[in-house]
C-alpha positions as CSV (number, residue, x, y, z in Angstrom):
1,M,30.6,52.0,1.5
2,N,30.6,48.8,-0.5
3,K,31.1,49.1,-4.2
4,E,28.2,48.2,-6.5
5,K,28.7,44.9,-8.3
6,V,26.3,43.6,-11.0
7,L,25.5,40.0,-11.8
8,T,25.7,39.4,-15.5
9,E,25.0,36.4,-17.8
10,E,28.8,35.9,-18.4
11,I,29.5,35.9,-14.7
12,V,26.6,33.4,-14.0
13,E,27.9,31.0,-16.7
14,E,31.5,31.3,-15.3
15,I,30.4,30.6,-11.7
16,I,28.2,27.6,-12.7
17,N,30.9,26.1,-14.9
18,N,33.4,26.3,-12.0
19,L,30.9,24.7,-9.5
20,K,32.2,21.3,-8.3
21,P,29.8,18.3,-8.3
22,E,29.8,18.0,-4.5
23,E,29.0,21.7,-4.0
24,K,25.4,22.3,-3.0
25,T,25.4,26.1,-2.8
26,L,25.4,28.6,-5.7
27,D,27.2,31.6,-4.2
28,F,26.3,35.0,-5.7
29,S,26.8,36.8,-2.4
30,E,29.3,39.4,-3.7
31,F,26.8,40.9,-6.1
32,T,24.6,43.9,-5.0
33,S,22.2,43.8,-8.0
34,S,21.4,41.5,-11.0
35,E,20.7,42.2,-14.6
36,V,19.8,38.5,-15.2
37,S,16.6,36.7,-14.4
38,L,16.3,33.9,-11.9
39,E,15.0,31.8,-14.8
40,F,18.2,32.3,-16.8
41,I,20.3,31.2,-13.8
42,Q,18.2,28.1,-13.4
43,D,18.3,27.2,-17.1
44,Q,22.1,26.9,-16.9
45,F,21.8,23.9,-14.5
46,L,21.5,20.3,-15.2
47,R,20.9,19.9,-11.5
48,S,19.4,22.4,-9.1
49,P,21.5,23.6,-6.1
50,E,20.2,23.2,-2.6
51,V,20.9,26.8,-1.8
52,Y,21.0,30.1,-3.7
53,N,23.1,32.7,-1.9
54,F,22.0,36.2,-2.8
55,D,23.2,37.8,0.4
56,G,24.7,40.8,-1.4
57,L,21.5,42.0,-3.1
58,K,20.0,45.2,-1.8
59,E,16.6,44.5,-3.2
60,I,14.9,41.5,-4.7
61,P,14.1,41.8,-8.4
62,D,10.4,41.4,-9.3
63,D,11.0,38.5,-11.6
64,F,12.9,36.7,-8.8
65,A,9.8,36.9,-6.6
66,V,7.5,35.6,-9.4
67,K,9.7,32.7,-10.3
68,M,10.4,31.7,-6.7
69,A,6.7,31.8,-5.9
70,Q,6.0,29.5,-8.9
71,D,8.7,27.1,-8.0
72,F,7.7,26.9,-4.4
73,D,4.1,26.3,-5.3
74,Q,5.2,23.3,-7.4
75,N,7.0,21.9,-4.3
76,S,10.6,23.1,-4.9
77,S,12.8,22.4,-1.9
78,E,15.5,25.0,-2.6
79,T,16.6,27.7,-0.1
80,F,17.1,31.3,-1.0
81,S,19.2,33.6,1.2
82,F,18.8,37.4,1.1
83,I,20.6,38.5,4.3
84,G,21.8,41.9,2.9
85,L,18.5,43.4,1.8
86,D,17.8,47.1,2.6
87,E,14.1,46.5,2.5
88,I,11.4,44.1,1.6
89,N,8.4,45.4,-0.3
90,E,4.9,44.2,0.1
91,T,4.7,43.1,-3.6
92,F,7.4,40.5,-2.9
93,L,5.5,39.1,0.1
94,E,2.2,39.1,-1.8
95,S,3.7,37.0,-4.6
96,F,3.9,33.9,-2.5
97,T,1.0,31.5,-1.7
98,R,2.8,28.6,-0.2
99,I,6.3,27.3,0.5
100,P,5.8,23.7,1.5
101,Y,9.3,22.4,1.2
102,G,11.7,25.3,0.5
103,N,12.9,28.2,2.6
104,V,13.6,31.9,2.3
105,I,16.2,33.5,4.7
106,F,16.2,37.2,5.7
107,H,18.1,39.2,8.2
108,E,16.6,39.1,11.7
109,K,15.5,42.7,11.4
110,F,12.9,41.5,8.9
111,A,11.4,38.9,11.3
112,D,7.9,40.3,10.7
113,A,8.3,39.8,6.9
114,N,9.6,36.3,7.4
115,R,6.6,35.5,9.7
116,S,4.3,36.9,7.0
117,L,5.8,34.7,4.4
118,F,5.1,31.6,6.4
119,T,1.7,32.6,7.8
120,L,-1.5,31.1,6.5
121,N,-4.0,33.8,6.2
122,A,-7.5,33.9,4.7
123,A,-6.4,35.1,1.3
124,K,-3.9,32.2,1.0
125,V,-6.5,29.7,2.1
126,K,-8.9,30.8,-0.7
127,R,-6.1,30.7,-3.3
128,I,-5.0,27.2,-2.2
129,Q,-8.6,25.9,-2.2
130,E,-9.0,27.1,-5.7
131,G,-5.9,25.2,-6.8
132,D,-5.2,21.6,-7.3
133,Y,-3.3,20.2,-4.3
134,Y,-3.2,16.9,-2.4
135,D,-5.0,17.2,1.0
136,D,-1.9,16.2,2.9
137,E,0.1,18.9,1.3
138,K,-2.3,21.8,1.3
139,W,-1.2,23.5,4.5
140,L,2.4,22.2,4.5
141,G,5.1,24.8,5.1
142,F,3.0,27.2,7.1
143,K,4.5,27.9,10.5
144,F,1.7,30.2,11.6
145,I,-2.0,30.6,11.0
146,T,-4.5,33.3,11.6
147,G,-7.9,32.8,13.2
148,A,-9.7,33.9,10.0
149,A,-7.8,31.2,8.0
150,A,-8.6,28.5,10.6
151,S,-12.3,29.5,10.5
152,I,-12.4,29.1,6.7
153,I,-10.7,25.7,6.9
154,S,-12.9,24.3,9.6
155,N,-16.0,25.4,7.7
156,S,-14.9,24.0,4.3
157,E,-12.5,21.1,4.9
158,N,-13.1,17.6,6.3
159,R,-9.6,17.2,7.8
160,A,-6.4,19.2,8.1
161,G,-2.7,18.3,8.7
162,F,-0.5,21.3,9.6
163,G,2.9,19.6,9.2
164,S,5.0,22.7,9.8
165,L,2.9,24.7,12.3
166,I,4.9,25.8,15.3
167,E,2.4,28.0,17.0
168,I,-1.3,27.8,17.9
169,T,-3.5,30.5,19.5
170,P,-6.8,30.0,21.4
171,E,-8.6,31.7,18.5
172,V,-7.1,29.2,16.0
173,A,-7.7,26.2,18.4
174,K,-11.3,27.2,18.8
175,A,-12.0,27.3,15.1
176,L,-10.1,24.1,14.3
177,A,-11.9,22.2,17.1
178,T,-15.0,22.2,14.9
179,L,-13.4,20.3,12.1
180,P,-15.3,17.0,11.3
181,G,-12.1,14.9,10.6
182,Y,-8.6,14.5,11.8
183,L,-6.2,17.3,13.0
184,S,-2.5,16.9,13.0
185,F,0.3,19.1,14.4
186,P,3.6,17.2,14.1
187,S,5.8,20.3,14.5
188,L,4.0,22.0,17.4
189,S,6.4,21.7,20.3
190,S,4.3,23.4,22.9
191,I,0.7,24.4,23.6
192,D,-0.7,26.7,26.2
193,L,-3.5,25.9,28.6
194,A,-6.0,28.3,26.9
195,S,-5.5,26.7,23.5
196,A,-5.7,23.2,25.0
197,K,-9.1,24.2,26.6
198,E,-10.4,25.2,23.1
199,L,-9.1,22.0,21.5
200,S,-10.8,19.9,24.2
201,N,-14.1,20.7,22.4
202,Y,-12.8,18.7,19.4
203,S,-15.6,16.2,18.7
204,P,-15.2,15.0,15.1
205,I,-18.0,13.2,13.4
206,L,-16.1,11.4,10.6
207,D,-14.8,7.8,10.7
208,R,-11.5,7.2,12.6
209,P,-10.5,10.8,13.3
210,A,-7.4,11.8,15.3
211,L,-6.0,14.7,17.2
212,R,-2.2,14.2,16.7
213,L,0.1,16.4,18.8
214,D,3.2,14.4,18.1
215,G,5.6,17.4,18.2
216,L,5.1,17.9,21.9
217,R,8.1,16.9,24.0
218,D,6.7,18.2,27.3
219,L,3.2,18.4,28.6
220,D,2.0,19.7,31.9
221,E,-0.7,17.9,33.9
222,K,-3.4,20.6,33.6
223,T,-2.9,20.9,29.8
224,A,-3.0,17.2,29.5
225,S,-6.3,17.0,31.5
226,E,-7.9,19.4,29.0
227,L,-6.7,17.6,25.9
228,A,-7.9,14.3,27.4
229,K,-11.5,15.6,27.1
230,V,-11.6,15.2,23.4
231,R,-14.2,12.7,22.1
232,G,-15.1,11.2,18.8
233,K,-18.3,9.9,17.3
234,S,-16.3,6.8,16.0
235,F,-12.9,5.3,16.7
236,M,-10.9,8.3,17.9
237,T,-7.1,8.6,18.4
238,L,-5.4,11.1,20.7
239,S,-1.7,11.0,19.9
240,F,1.3,12.2,21.9
241,D,4.0,10.1,20.1
242,G,6.7,12.8,20.8
243,L,6.6,12.3,24.6
244,Q,9.6,10.2,25.8
245,T,8.7,10.2,29.5
246,L,5.5,9.8,31.3
247,S,5.3,10.9,35.0
248,E,2.7,9.5,37.3
249,G,0.8,12.8,37.4
250,L,0.8,13.1,33.6
251,A,-0.4,9.5,33.3
252,K,-3.2,10.3,35.7
253,S,-4.3,13.3,33.7
254,L,-4.3,11.3,30.4
255,S,-6.3,8.5,32.0
256,K,-9.3,10.8,31.7
257,F,-9.4,10.1,28.0
258,K,-12.2,7.9,26.8
259,G,-12.7,6.3,23.4
260,N,-16.1,5.8,21.8
261,K,-18.3,3.5,23.9
262,E,-19.2,1.3,20.9
263,K,-16.3,1.8,18.5
264,C,-13.4,2.3,20.9
265,G,-10.4,4.7,20.4
266,C,-6.7,4.9,21.0
267,L,-4.3,6.9,23.3
268,S,-1.0,6.8,21.4
269,L,2.2,7.2,23.4
270,R,4.5,5.5,20.9
271,G,7.5,7.6,21.8
272,L,8.0,6.5,25.4
273,E,11.4,5.3,26.3
274,S,10.3,3.9,29.7
275,L,7.2,3.4,31.7
276,S,7.0,3.0,35.5
277,P,4.5,0.7,37.2
278,N,2.8,3.6,38.9
279,S,2.2,5.4,35.6
280,A,1.0,2.1,34.1
281,V,-1.6,1.8,36.9
282,H,-3.2,5.0,35.7
283,L,-3.1,4.0,32.0
284,A,-4.9,0.8,33.0
285,K,-7.9,3.0,34.1
286,I,-8.6,4.2,30.6
287,Q,-11.9,3.0,29.2
288,H,-13.0,2.2,25.6
289,A,-9.6,2.9,24.2
290,S,-6.4,1.1,23.2
291,I,-3.1,2.1,24.8
292,A,-0.4,2.2,22.1
293,L,3.1,2.2,23.7
294,S,5.4,1.3,20.8
295,S,5.4,0.5,17.1
296,C,7.6,-1.2,14.6
297,N,7.4,0.1,11.0
298,L,9.8,-1.1,8.3
299,N,12.0,-2.7,11.1
300,K,12.3,0.7,12.8
301,I,11.3,0.4,16.4
302,K,9.7,3.4,18.1
303,G,8.6,3.7,21.7
304,L,8.8,1.1,24.6
305,N,11.2,-1.7,23.7
306,S,10.9,-3.7,26.9
307,L,8.2,-4.6,29.4
308,E,9.1,-5.3,33.0
309,P,6.9,-7.8,34.8
310,A,5.8,-5.1,37.3
311,V,4.6,-2.8,34.4
312,A,2.8,-5.8,32.8
313,K,1.1,-6.5,36.1
314,A,0.0,-2.9,36.4
315,L,-1.4,-2.8,32.8
316,A,-3.1,-6.1,33.4
317,G,-5.0,-4.5,36.2
318,Y,-7.5,-2.9,33.7
319,K,-11.1,-3.5,34.8
320,P,-13.5,-2.9,31.9
321,N,-16.9,-1.2,32.2
322,K,-19.8,-3.5,32.1
323,V,-21.0,-2.1,28.8
324,G,-19.1,-0.9,25.8
325,S,-15.8,-1.6,23.9
326,K,-12.8,-2.8,25.8
327,Q,-9.2,-1.6,26.0
328,S,-6.4,-3.2,24.0
329,L,-2.6,-3.0,24.4
330,V,-0.4,-2.1,21.4
331,L,3.2,-3.1,22.1
332,E,4.5,-3.8,18.6
333,G,7.9,-2.4,19.2
334,L,8.8,-5.2,21.7
335,T,11.2,-7.6,20.0
336,E,11.1,-9.9,23.1
337,I,9.1,-10.3,26.2
338,S,9.9,-12.3,29.3
339,N,7.7,-15.3,30.4
340,E,7.2,-13.5,33.7
341,A,5.6,-10.5,31.9
342,L,3.5,-12.8,29.8
343,Q,2.3,-14.6,32.9
344,E,1.1,-11.3,34.3
345,L,-0.7,-10.4,31.1
346,K,-2.7,-13.6,31.3
347,V,-5.3,-12.0,33.6
348,Y,-5.7,-8.9,31.3
349,Q,-9.4,-8.3,30.7
350,G,-9.0,-6.2,27.6
351,G,-9.8,-7.1,24.0
352,G,-6.4,-7.8,22.6
353,I,-2.6,-7.5,23.0
354,F,-0.6,-6.6,19.9
355,L,3.0,-8.0,19.8
356,R,3.6,-8.1,16.1
357,G,7.3,-7.2,16.5
358,L,8.3,-10.1,18.6
359,S,11.3,-11.8,17.0
360,K,12.9,-13.6,20.0
361,V,10.7,-16.1,21.8
362,D,11.9,-19.1,23.8
363,E,10.0,-22.3,24.2
364,E,8.6,-21.5,27.7
365,S,7.3,-18.1,26.5
366,A,5.9,-19.7,23.3
367,E,3.9,-22.1,25.5
368,T,2.5,-19.2,27.5
369,L,1.5,-17.3,24.4
370,T,-0.6,-20.2,23.3
371,L,-2.8,-19.6,26.4
372,F,-4.2,-16.5,24.6
373,K,-6.7,-16.5,21.8
374,D,-5.3,-16.4,18.3
375,G,-5.9,-13.0,16.7
376,C,-3.3,-13.1,14.0
377,G,-5.9,-13.6,11.3
378,S,-7.6,-10.3,12.1
379,Y,-7.1,-7.1,10.2
380,Y,-7.4,-4.8,13.2
381,R,-4.5,-2.5,13.6
382,D,-5.0,-1.3,17.2
383,W,-8.2,-2.7,18.6
384,V,-9.9,-6.1,18.9
385,P,-13.6,-6.4,19.4
386,D,-14.3,-8.3,22.6
387,D,-16.3,-11.5,22.8
388,D,-15.9,-12.1,26.5
389,T,-13.8,-15.2,26.1
390,G,-10.5,-13.8,27.2
391,P,-7.8,-11.6,25.7
392,T,-6.7,-12.0,22.1
393,M,-3.0,-12.1,21.3
394,I,-1.7,-10.8,17.9
395,I,1.9,-11.7,17.1
396,G,3.4,-11.3,13.7
397,Q,6.3,-13.5,12.7
398,I,8.5,-16.5,13.0
399,T,12.2,-15.5,12.8
400,H,15.6,-17.2,12.7
401,E,16.1,-16.2,16.4
402,M,13.6,-18.8,17.5
403,T,14.4,-22.5,17.9
404,P,12.4,-24.9,15.6
405,K,10.5,-26.1,18.7
406,A,9.5,-22.6,19.8
407,A,8.5,-21.6,16.3
408,C,6.5,-24.8,15.9
409,I,4.6,-24.1,19.2
410,L,3.7,-20.6,17.8
411,F,2.7,-21.5,14.2
412,S,0.7,-24.5,15.5
413,H,-1.5,-22.1,17.4
414,F,-1.3,-18.8,15.6
415,T,-2.4,-18.3,12.0
416,N,-0.9,-16.2,9.1
417,L,2.5,-15.6,10.7
418,E,5.2,-14.0,8.5
419,L,8.2,-16.3,8.0
420,N,11.2,-14.0,8.4
421,L,13.9,-16.6,8.3
422,N,17.4,-16.2,6.9
423,E,18.0,-20.0,6.8
424,L,15.7,-23.0,6.6
425,N,17.0,-26.3,7.9
426,T,15.3,-29.7,7.4
427,E,13.8,-29.8,10.8
428,M,12.1,-26.4,10.5
429,A,10.9,-27.2,6.9
430,S,9.3,-30.4,8.1
431,L,7.6,-28.7,11.0
432,L,6.3,-25.9,8.8
433,A,4.9,-28.4,6.2
434,A,3.0,-30.3,8.9
435,K,1.9,-27.5,11.3
436,Y,1.9,-24.1,9.6
437,K,-1.6,-22.5,9.3
438,H,-2.8,-19.7,7.0
439,D,-6.3,-18.6,6.3
440,Q,-5.6,-18.8,2.5
441,N,-3.4,-21.9,2.6
442,R,-0.3,-20.2,1.7
443,M,3.2,-19.9,3.1
444,E,5.3,-16.8,2.3
445,F,8.9,-16.4,3.3
446,G,10.8,-13.1,3.5
447,R,13.5,-12.0,1.1
448,D,16.2,-12.8,3.7
449,L,15.9,-16.5,2.8
450,K,18.4,-16.6,-0.1
451,S,18.9,-20.3,-0.4
452,C,17.5,-23.6,0.7
453,S,19.0,-27.2,0.6
454,A,17.4,-29.9,-1.5
455,E,16.7,-31.9,1.8
456,A,14.8,-28.9,3.3
457,L,12.8,-28.4,0.1
458,E,11.9,-32.0,0.0
459,E,10.2,-31.6,3.4
460,L,8.8,-28.1,2.6
461,I,6.8,-29.1,-0.5
462,K,4.8,-31.6,1.6
463,Y,2.8,-28.5,2.6
464,K,-0.7,-28.5,1.2
465,G,-0.8,-25.0,-0.2
466,E,1.1,-22.3,-2.0
467,I,4.7,-21.6,-1.1
468,K,6.4,-18.3,-1.9
469,L,10.2,-18.0,-1.8
470,P,10.9,-14.5,-3.2
471,G,14.4,-14.3,-1.8
472,I,15.8,-17.2,-3.8
473,V,17.6,-15.8,-6.9
474,E,19.4,-18.9,-8.1
475,L,18.7,-22.6,-7.8
476,D,20.9,-25.6,-8.5
477,D,19.8,-28.6,-10.5
478,E,19.4,-30.8,-7.4
479,C,16.9,-28.4,-5.8
480,A,15.1,-27.9,-9.2
481,E,14.7,-31.7,-9.4
482,V,13.1,-31.7,-6.0
483,L,10.7,-29.0,-7.1
484,S,9.7,-31.0,-10.2
485,K,7.5,-33.0,-7.7
486,S,6.0,-29.9,-6.1
487,T,2.7,-28.0,-6.6
488,G,2.1,-24.3,-5.8
489,V,5.7,-23.1,-5.5
490,I,6.4,-19.5,-6.5
491,L,10.0,-18.3,-7.1
492,D,9.3,-14.7,-8.3
493,G,12.8,-13.5,-7.5
494,L,14.6,-16.3,-9.4
495,K,17.2,-15.0,-11.9
496,E,19.7,-17.9,-12.5
497,I,18.9,-21.5,-13.4
498,S,20.1,-24.1,-16.0
499,K,18.1,-25.5,-18.9
500,D,17.6,-28.8,-17.1
501,G,16.6,-26.9,-13.9
502,A,14.1,-24.9,-15.9
503,L,12.5,-28.0,-17.3
504,N,12.2,-29.5,-13.9
505,L,10.6,-26.4,-12.5
506,L,8.1,-26.4,-15.4
507,K,7.3,-30.0,-14.6
508,G,6.5,-29.0,-11.1
509,G,4.4,-26.0,-12.2
510,V,6.7,-23.7,-10.4
511,K,5.9,-20.0,-11.1
512,T,8.6,-17.4,-11.8
513,S,8.6,-13.9,-13.1
514,D,8.6,-14.2,-16.9
515,F,10.4,-10.8,-17.1
516,I,13.3,-11.9,-14.9
517,C,13.4,-15.7,-15.5
518,N,11.2,-17.1,-18.3
519,L,11.4,-20.9,-17.6
520,K,9.8,-21.8,-20.9
521,E,12.4,-19.9,-22.9
522,I,15.3,-21.2,-20.8
523,G,14.0,-24.8,-20.9
524,L,12.4,-25.0,-24.4
525,G,13.8,-22.2,-26.4
526,C,11.5,-19.6,-28.1
527,I,8.0,-21.1,-27.7
528,E,6.6,-18.8,-30.3
529,D,8.8,-20.5,-33.0
530,L,7.2,-23.9,-32.4
531,T,5.2,-25.2,-35.4
532,E,3.9,-28.3,-33.8
533,I,3.3,-29.5,-30.2
534,I,4.6,-33.0,-29.4
535,P,3.2,-34.7,-26.2
536,E,6.4,-34.2,-24.2
537,I,6.4,-30.4,-24.8
538,A,2.6,-30.2,-24.3
539,D,2.9,-31.9,-21.0
540,V,5.5,-29.4,-19.8
541,L,3.6,-26.4,-21.1
542,A,0.3,-27.6,-19.6
543,T,1.9,-28.1,-16.2
544,A,3.6,-24.7,-16.3
545,G,0.4,-22.7,-16.9
546,G,0.6,-18.9,-17.0
547,D,0.9,-17.2,-20.4
548,L,1.3,-19.2,-23.6
549,S,1.6,-17.9,-27.1
550,L,1.9,-20.4,-30.0
551,P,1.2,-18.3,-33.2
552,N,2.9,-20.8,-35.6
553,V,1.1,-23.9,-34.5
554,T,-1.5,-24.6,-37.2
555,E,-3.1,-27.7,-35.9
556,I,-3.8,-29.3,-32.5
557,S,-4.9,-32.9,-31.9
558,E,-7.5,-34.1,-29.4
559,D,-4.8,-35.8,-27.3
560,I,-2.7,-32.6,-27.0
561,A,-5.8,-30.5,-26.2
562,K,-6.7,-33.1,-23.5
563,L,-3.3,-32.6,-21.8
564,F,-4.1,-28.9,-21.4
565,A,-7.7,-29.5,-20.4
566,D,-6.7,-32.0,-17.7
567,S,-4.0,-29.6,-16.2
568,E,-4.7,-28.3,-12.8
569,S,-2.4,-25.3,-13.4
570,E,-3.9,-21.9,-14.0
571,F,-3.5,-20.1,-17.3
572,K,-3.6,-16.3,-17.8
573,E,-3.7,-16.3,-21.6
574,I,-3.4,-18.9,-24.3
575,A,-3.0,-17.6,-27.9
576,L,-3.5,-20.2,-30.7
577,D,-4.0,-17.7,-33.5
578,G,-2.3,-20.0,-36.0
579,L,-5.2,-22.4,-36.0
580,T,-7.5,-22.0,-38.9
581,S,-9.8,-24.8,-38.0
582,I,-10.5,-27.1,-35.0
583,S,-12.8,-30.0,-34.4
584,P,-15.8,-29.8,-32.0
585,E,-14.0,-32.3,-29.8
586,V,-10.9,-30.0,-29.5
587,A,-13.2,-27.0,-29.0
588,N,-14.9,-28.8,-26.1
589,L,-11.6,-29.5,-24.5
590,L,-10.3,-26.0,-24.9
591,S,-13.5,-24.7,-23.3
592,V,-12.7,-26.3,-20.0
593,L,-9.2,-24.9,-19.6
594,N,-8.4,-23.6,-16.1
595,F,-8.0,-19.9,-16.5
596,N,-7.3,-17.6,-13.6
597,K,-10.7,-16.2,-12.5
598,F,-9.4,-12.6,-12.9
599,S,-8.0,-13.2,-16.4
600,Q,-9.2,-10.6,-18.8
601,S,-7.5,-12.2,-21.8
602,G,-8.5,-15.9,-21.9
603,L,-8.3,-18.0,-25.1
604,H,-7.3,-16.5,-28.4
605,L,-8.4,-18.2,-31.6
606,N,-8.3,-15.3,-34.0
607,G,-7.2,-17.5,-36.9
608,L,-10.7,-19.2,-37.1
609,S,-12.7,-17.7,-40.0
610,Y,-15.9,-19.6,-39.5
611,L,-18.3,-20.7,-36.7
612,N,-20.7,-23.6,-36.8
613,V,-23.3,-24.8,-34.3
614,D,-21.0,-27.4,-32.7
615,L,-18.2,-24.9,-32.1
616,A,-20.7,-22.4,-30.8
617,K,-22.0,-24.9,-28.3
618,A,-18.5,-25.7,-27.1
619,F,-17.5,-22.0,-26.8
620,N,-20.8,-21.2,-25.0
621,S,-19.7,-23.5,-22.1
622,A,-16.4,-21.7,-21.5
623,P,-16.6,-19.3,-18.5
624,F,-13.7,-17.2,-19.7
625,P,-13.1,-14.6,-22.5
626,I,-12.7,-16.0,-26.1
627,H,-11.2,-14.0,-28.9
628,L,-12.6,-14.9,-32.3
629,N,-11.7,-11.7,-34.2
630,G,-11.2,-13.6,-37.5
631,I,-14.9,-14.4,-37.9
632,E,-16.8,-12.1,-40.2
633,E,-20.3,-13.7,-40.1
634,I,-22.5,-15.9,-37.9
635,D,-25.5,-17.8,-38.9
636,H,-28.7,-17.7,-36.8
637,E,-28.4,-21.2,-35.3
638,S,-24.8,-20.7,-34.2
639,A,-25.7,-17.3,-32.7
640,V,-28.5,-19.0,-30.6
641,E,-26.0,-21.5,-29.2
642,L,-23.3,-19.0,-28.6
643,V,-25.4,-16.8,-26.3
644,K,-27.5,-19.5,-24.7
645,D,-28.1,-19.1,-20.9
646,I,-25.5,-16.2,-20.6
647,I,-28.2,-13.6,-19.9
648,G,-30.6,-14.7,-17.1
649,H,-33.9,-13.4,-15.9
650,G,-34.1,-9.7,-15.5
651,G,-31.4,-9.1,-18.1
652,N,-28.6,-9.9,-15.7
653,V,-25.5,-12.0,-16.5
654,A,-25.6,-15.5,-15.2
655,S,-23.3,-16.2,-12.2
656,W,-21.3,-18.7,-14.2
657,A,-20.6,-16.2,-17.0
658,T,-19.4,-13.2,-14.9
659,N,-16.0,-13.3,-16.5
660,K,-17.1,-14.5,-20.0
661,K,-16.7,-12.3,-23.1
662,Y,-16.7,-12.9,-26.8
663,Y,-14.3,-10.7,-28.9
664,L,-15.8,-10.7,-32.4
665,E,-14.2,-7.5,-33.8
666,G,-14.1,-8.9,-37.4
667,L,-17.9,-9.2,-37.7
668,S,-19.2,-7.5,-40.8
669,S,-22.5,-5.6,-40.7
670,K,-23.0,-6.6,-44.3
671,K,-23.0,-10.3,-43.3
672,I,-25.2,-10.2,-40.2
673,G,-29.0,-10.5,-40.6
674,S,-31.5,-8.7,-38.3
675,D,-32.6,-11.9,-36.6
676,T,-29.0,-12.8,-35.8
677,A,-28.4,-9.3,-34.6
678,K,-31.4,-9.5,-32.2
679,I,-30.0,-12.7,-30.8
680,L,-26.5,-11.2,-30.1
681,L,-27.8,-7.7,-29.0
682,P,-28.4,-8.6,-25.3
683,L,-24.7,-9.3,-25.0
684,Q,-23.6,-5.9,-26.3
685,G,-23.6,-2.6,-24.5
686,G,-22.6,-0.9,-21.3
687,W,-19.6,-1.4,-19.1
688,S,-20.5,-5.1,-18.5
689,S,-20.7,-6.0,-22.2
690,R,-20.2,-9.7,-22.9
691,L,-19.7,-9.1,-26.7
692,I,-16.9,-6.8,-28.1
693,T,-17.4,-5.9,-31.7
694,N,-16.5,-3.0,-34.0
695,I,-20.1,-2.7,-35.2
696,E,-23.3,-1.5,-33.5
697,L,-25.9,-4.4,-33.4
698,K,-28.9,-2.3,-32.4
699,P,-29.6,-0.6,-35.8
700,L,-29.1,-4.0,-37.5
701,A,-31.5,-5.7,-35.1
702,E,-34.1,-2.9,-36.0
703,G,-33.7,-3.6,-39.7
704,F,-31.3,-0.8,-40.5
705,S,-28.0,-1.4,-42.4
706,D,-25.0,0.9,-42.0
């Protein structure tokens, strides 16, 4: 008989102090009982262990159960081992609601207790629904589920993901088949025919539902035939991404799946390692649904990574129904495809072919790809609406594995291609500048492009649009001088540049991250310390755009204001709070500054203490926010000009003034007459207020003074 050994506070502290940094298990297995709480043990740690070994305990203290249940409910991922228990009482089991990430290990003789711990029953469902959990985590950790629990969920939830479920019964399947949204069973490795028959009645009504059975590694033909009967009221996905092989018989069974006649659907087989021509023939018979055979997510390829010409020919044999949505092919895991396979796909009568993962394309294949319609500007993930003019091709990128000629063939035909290059030579830069197409006139390179020669940049900046080069972290003076003649270049990853280089980038209006590389500070020093603006500096600042704060500048001439007004660069904020007076001419010029249309900050003139009619007229024409918080009073005539035409018929804000706001937080209720308050009142109030003040104008307008 083993001798009793008690775990004390002194022993806990000693064991923890001797624990090595690389050790992940806290071993208390030699102790048969404990006089310390689990909370005390955990409080001694700067970091939590992965495993608590209490294999020597004969029973679990009540406080252990309570603390474990609390921690697990808050998504603790620790494992507790109690192999040596003499018994497990019901109180312990009832303490737990959910164990989404952690684990509790018992001796195999307590298999029923272990099952109970990880079973979702009706009582647990009710407790969880009363709590505050994310939808995707509600049912995580449960390996089993009762029919009663499934019934409650199907009657009260829109969707359900059972990330840990390893077993499903016909009773459970029948209940869950009535769920209105998606159903997911990523850990379910097998399903019997009776349960599949019940799930075949799954007919969700919500938008883009899915039945995901991605844990299945094997599937017999009869079970597959039943599951293929599921139908959705909108775009419906039936997913078996865990299958690695697809026999001809299994493909025939799955070919019975149909998507929604109007809104299509998807049969997902993104785990396949191979596909035979005979199996492909059956997949080609599927109507109103895309066939997804591979994917590429974060450069991780899953599913089919090659397409033999014979398989392409079989897939291209698809014959669409006369009415309804058409099939599409999703092959985004393919990094290359032969010209022979592409030639076979030319006769495909489906809606689209998705090849976003292609990274190796020779010139011959590139020419063949241009025979397809360009679908790269669409936002469809797995389906292309058909317009009866032939299949649409969706490719994704230009890479360094393509020759300049092959790349040029592609980006001359396809729009919005990602530019995943690790080098950019002069030839490629010239071709891109002349031929690259994007819906929003922009060109964005990946972060693998770390540098670029001055000669290549010289060609690249001929592009008529925005150019983003986030991978460039340092730039020499020669390249910076080239970019001084550019427009629309963004280097938001830039960290290193000289003073002269910074000045050249400012001249070219190049944008960088002010937090990482503030060009104004590098090239001009601390801008906020400037007390006057000379034309040379004004020219640089006006071209640079962005944020500009000049609190110590006390006057601004008409010539300087014109430099800013004539700039084509976008500003986010301009703060000129050091100005105590400005002429109407300067006010007019400042009122036509080119602010970003989403700017919520605009022009700050908080140093002004007065407002006259001429200034009010100028400020009225500005379509952006203006901060005039130094003004305490407004006369009636100025107020009339300030609000003129901002509020249109029906009390709605005029279209030109949707981003316009006045900030007059210094207004004094003692200095505002009722007539003036009435003029300003329509601009104040509600979430769309055009006038921000610290006083309420309504009582003033009604003749009341605060």
